[in-house]
N, C-alpha and C positions, 0 to 999 in steps of 0.2 A: 366196313370202313371205306371211305372215299379216297381214292388215290388221285391227287392233283395232277400227277404226270399223265395218267390215263385220260383225265378230262381235257388236258391241254392237247394231247394227241388226237382225241376224238373231235373236239370242237374248235380248237385254235383260239387265239386271243380274241379275234373278232367275234367268234361264236359265243364265247363266254361273256363278252361285253353285251352282246345282244340278249343273252339270257338274263343278265342283270336288269336290262331295260324292260324286258317282258315281265319280270317279277313286279316291278313298280307299276306297269301298265295294268296289271290285274288287281291292284288295290282299289277297291270300290270307293272307300272313304279314307283318304290319307290323313285325316285330322288326328287320329291317335299317334301316327308317326311324327307329325309335326309337333306334338305335345311333349315329345321326349325332352328331358329325362323323367318327366312327370306323367307318363302315359298310363301307368297303373300302379296301384298300391304295393303290389308284390315286388316289382322290379325297381321302383323308385329309390328306396334306401341304398341298395347296392350301387346303382348307377350314380347317384349323387356322391356317395363315398368315393368311388373310383374317379369320378369327374373332379372332385376336390383334390385328390392326389395328383391327377394329371395337371390341373391348373397350377398347383403349387410347384410342381417339378418344371413346368415350362418357364417359370420366372419371366412372366410377361411384363412388358412396359407399354405405356400408351404409344400408339402409332406404329407398333411393330407390324410387319407384314407376316401373316400366318397362313400357311397352306393347310387347309382342312382336307386331307386326302381320304377318299372314301366317304365323302360328306353325306351321301344318301340324301335325305330330305332337308339337310342343312340346319338342323336344330342346333348343333354345336357351333356352326358358323354364326348363327344368330347370337348365341351367348358371347362368342369371341368379339363380335361386332359391338355388342352392348358394352364390352370391356374396353372399347375404344381401339381395337386392333383393326388393321386393314386386312380383310379376309379374302382369301381365294378359295372358294368351295369347288372341289374337284371330285367327279365321280364318273364312272363309265356309263351311267344311265342318264340319258337326256331327260327322261320322264321324272326321275328323282330330282334332278336339278330344277325342273319346271315346278315341282312341288315346293322346292326350297324357295324359288322366286315368289311363289304364292304365299309362303310363310312370311317372308319379309314384307310383302305388300299388305297382307291382311293383319299381321301382328307386328307392326314396326317396333323398333327398339325405343326405349324411353329416352328422351333427350335427342340431341343432335349427334348423328354418327360421325366419327372421325373421317370415315371414307365409306362410299357405297361398296357393297361386296361385289366380287367378280364371280362368275359362274363359268367353269370350264369343264368340258368333257375330256375324260382320260381315255385314250385309245388303246390302253393296255401296254403301251410301249414307252412313249415319250411324254414327259410333262411339258406342255407347250408354254413354258415361261423361260426367261433368260437365265443364264448361269448366275449363281450367287445373288439371287433376287429375293429370297425370303429369309426372315429372321428365325422363324420356327416352323416346324412341320408337326402336325398332329394327325394321328390315324387312330381314332377311337373305335374299338370294336369292329374293325374292318380288315386289318392286315391278313387275317386268316383266310380271307376270300381271294387274296392275290395269288394267282397261279404261277407267277414268275418273280418270286420275292427278291432274288439277287439282282435282277434287272431294275426292279423298282427301287431298291435300296441304292443302287448306283445312281439312279435319277435323283433321289433325295439328296445324295452327296453333291451332285452337280448344281442343283438349284438353291441349296442352303448356303447362306453367307458364312464366311469364316467366323467361328465362334458361336454359330447358331446351334 
Protein backbone atom coordinates (compact mmCIF):
# COMPACT_ATOMS: atom_id res chain seq x y z
CA UNK A 1 0.00 0.00 0.00
CA UNK A 2 1.14 3.52 -0.77
CA UNK A 3 1.03 5.91 2.16
CA UNK A 4 0.37 9.44 0.90
CA UNK A 5 1.77 10.94 4.10
CA UNK A 6 5.06 9.13 3.51
CA UNK A 7 5.19 10.43 -0.06
CA UNK A 8 4.51 13.97 1.10
CA UNK A 9 7.26 13.69 3.68
CA UNK A 10 9.71 12.16 1.21
CA UNK A 11 9.10 14.38 -1.84
CA UNK A 12 7.12 17.44 -0.68
CA UNK A 13 4.46 19.08 -2.80
CA UNK A 14 6.92 20.49 -5.31
CA UNK A 15 8.54 17.09 -5.76
CA UNK A 16 5.17 15.41 -6.31
CA UNK A 17 4.20 18.06 -8.88
CA UNK A 18 7.53 17.44 -10.64
CA UNK A 19 6.80 13.69 -10.65
CA UNK A 20 3.44 14.36 -12.34
CA UNK A 21 5.19 16.40 -14.99
CA UNK A 22 7.84 13.72 -15.56
CA UNK A 23 5.08 11.14 -16.04
CA UNK A 24 3.62 13.11 -18.94
CA UNK A 25 7.07 13.89 -20.35
CA UNK A 26 7.68 10.15 -20.72
CA UNK A 27 4.55 9.61 -22.82
CA UNK A 28 5.91 9.03 -26.33
CA UNK A 29 2.55 9.43 -28.09
CA UNK A 30 -0.12 11.35 -26.15
CA UNK A 31 -2.78 10.75 -28.80
CA UNK A 32 -4.55 7.97 -26.82
CA UNK A 33 -4.66 10.22 -23.75
CA UNK A 34 -6.14 12.99 -25.88
CA UNK A 35 -8.83 10.57 -27.12
CA UNK A 36 -10.31 9.96 -23.68
CA UNK A 37 -12.98 8.89 -22.84
CA UNK A 38 -12.86 6.90 -26.08
CA UNK A 39 -9.27 5.74 -25.86
CA UNK A 40 -10.03 2.02 -25.72
CA UNK A 41 -12.98 -0.33 -26.00
CA UNK A 42 -12.55 -1.85 -22.56
CA UNK A 43 -12.57 1.40 -20.56
CA UNK A 44 -14.89 3.54 -22.71
CA UNK A 45 -18.28 2.22 -21.50
CA UNK A 46 -17.43 2.75 -17.83
CA UNK A 47 -15.88 6.15 -18.44
CA UNK A 48 -18.85 7.30 -20.51
CA UNK A 49 -21.28 6.06 -17.87
CA UNK A 50 -19.45 7.85 -15.05
CA UNK A 51 -18.99 10.95 -17.18
CA UNK A 52 -22.73 11.02 -17.88
CA UNK A 53 -23.49 10.84 -14.16
CA UNK A 54 -21.00 13.61 -13.48
CA UNK A 55 -22.40 15.90 -16.17
CA UNK A 56 -25.95 15.32 -14.97
CA UNK A 57 -24.96 16.09 -11.39
CA UNK A 58 -23.13 19.29 -12.35
CA UNK A 59 -26.36 20.86 -13.63
CA UNK A 60 -24.41 22.93 -16.12
CA UNK A 61 -25.73 25.94 -17.97
CA UNK A 62 -24.31 27.77 -20.95
CA UNK A 63 -21.56 30.26 -20.02
CA UNK A 64 -20.81 28.77 -16.61
CA UNK A 65 -17.20 28.94 -15.53
CA UNK A 66 -15.96 25.44 -14.75
CA UNK A 67 -12.66 24.57 -13.12
CA UNK A 68 -11.39 21.22 -14.41
CA UNK A 69 -9.04 20.37 -11.54
CA UNK A 70 -6.51 17.66 -12.33
CA UNK A 71 -7.28 18.16 -16.00
CA UNK A 72 -4.34 16.14 -17.26
CA UNK A 73 -4.44 16.26 -21.05
CA UNK A 74 -7.66 18.35 -20.91
CA UNK A 75 -9.97 15.91 -22.67
CA UNK A 76 -12.78 16.72 -20.21
CA UNK A 77 -12.03 20.43 -20.54
CA UNK A 78 -12.61 20.05 -24.28
CA UNK A 79 -15.99 18.37 -23.67
CA UNK A 80 -17.00 21.12 -21.22
CA UNK A 81 -15.92 23.75 -23.75
CA UNK A 82 -18.02 21.98 -26.40
CA UNK A 83 -20.95 22.32 -23.97
CA UNK A 84 -20.43 26.11 -24.07
CA UNK A 85 -18.82 26.44 -20.65
CA UNK A 86 -15.93 28.75 -19.90
CA UNK A 87 -13.24 26.26 -18.87
CA UNK A 88 -10.21 26.61 -16.65
CA UNK A 89 -8.02 23.52 -17.09
CA UNK A 90 -5.72 23.10 -14.12
CA UNK A 91 -3.03 20.51 -13.50
CA UNK A 92 0.33 20.34 -11.72
CA UNK A 93 1.95 19.13 -14.96
CA UNK A 94 2.94 21.77 -17.49
CA UNK A 95 3.53 18.98 -20.00
CA UNK A 96 -0.02 17.67 -19.57
CA UNK A 97 -1.40 21.17 -20.08
CA UNK A 98 0.74 21.54 -23.22
CA UNK A 99 -0.80 18.31 -24.51
CA UNK A 100 -4.20 19.82 -23.69
CA UNK A 101 -3.38 22.93 -25.69
CA UNK A 102 -2.40 20.65 -28.57
CA UNK A 103 -5.73 18.81 -28.22
CA UNK A 104 -7.68 22.07 -28.55
CA UNK A 105 -5.50 23.22 -31.44
CA UNK A 106 -5.58 19.98 -33.45
CA UNK A 107 -9.15 18.93 -32.61
CA UNK A 108 -11.15 22.12 -32.11
CA UNK A 109 -14.69 21.94 -30.85
CA UNK A 110 -17.53 21.96 -33.33
CA UNK A 111 -19.02 25.43 -33.73
CA UNK A 112 -17.99 28.63 -32.02
CA UNK A 113 -16.79 28.26 -28.45
CA UNK A 114 -18.39 30.46 -25.81
CA UNK A 115 -14.91 31.27 -24.50
CA UNK A 116 -11.37 30.12 -25.11
CA UNK A 117 -10.12 27.75 -22.40
CA UNK A 118 -7.58 28.87 -19.82
CA UNK A 119 -4.70 26.58 -18.87
CA UNK A 120 -3.27 27.05 -15.37
CA UNK A 121 -0.60 25.13 -13.52
CA UNK A 122 -1.43 24.09 -9.96
CA UNK A 123 1.50 24.41 -7.57
CA UNK A 124 0.06 21.94 -5.07
CA UNK A 125 -1.05 24.65 -2.68
CA UNK A 126 -3.05 27.54 -4.09
CA UNK A 127 -5.45 27.75 -7.00
CA UNK A 128 -4.35 30.95 -8.80
CA UNK A 129 -7.80 32.40 -9.43
CA UNK A 130 -9.86 34.91 -7.43
CA UNK A 131 -12.26 34.05 -4.63
CA UNK A 132 -15.75 33.00 -5.69
CA UNK A 133 -14.88 33.01 -9.38
CA UNK A 134 -16.11 29.61 -10.64
CA UNK A 135 -19.61 28.16 -10.92
CA UNK A 136 -18.57 24.52 -10.85
CA UNK A 137 -15.50 22.44 -10.05
CA UNK A 138 -14.95 19.06 -11.60
CA UNK A 139 -12.23 16.63 -10.61
CA UNK A 140 -12.71 13.48 -12.67
CA UNK A 141 -10.50 10.53 -11.75
CA UNK A 142 -7.84 12.78 -10.22
CA UNK A 143 -8.59 13.58 -6.57
CA UNK A 144 -7.02 10.34 -5.36
CA UNK A 145 -3.69 11.76 -6.58
CA UNK A 146 -3.97 14.82 -4.31
CA UNK A 147 -1.58 14.43 -1.36
CA UNK A 148 -3.13 17.29 0.67
CA UNK A 149 -6.89 16.85 0.18
CA UNK A 150 -7.97 19.09 3.07
CA UNK A 151 -5.96 22.01 1.72
CA UNK A 152 -7.26 21.48 -1.81
CA UNK A 153 -10.87 21.22 -0.64
CA UNK A 154 -10.36 24.47 1.26
CA UNK A 155 -9.15 26.07 -1.98
CA UNK A 156 -12.20 24.67 -3.78
CA UNK A 157 -14.43 26.38 -1.21
CA UNK A 158 -12.54 29.64 -1.67
CA UNK A 159 -12.84 29.80 -5.48
CA UNK A 160 -16.36 28.39 -5.79
CA UNK A 161 -19.21 30.89 -6.05
CA UNK A 162 -22.00 30.75 -3.51
CA UNK A 163 -24.41 28.08 -4.68
CA UNK A 164 -21.77 26.44 -6.87
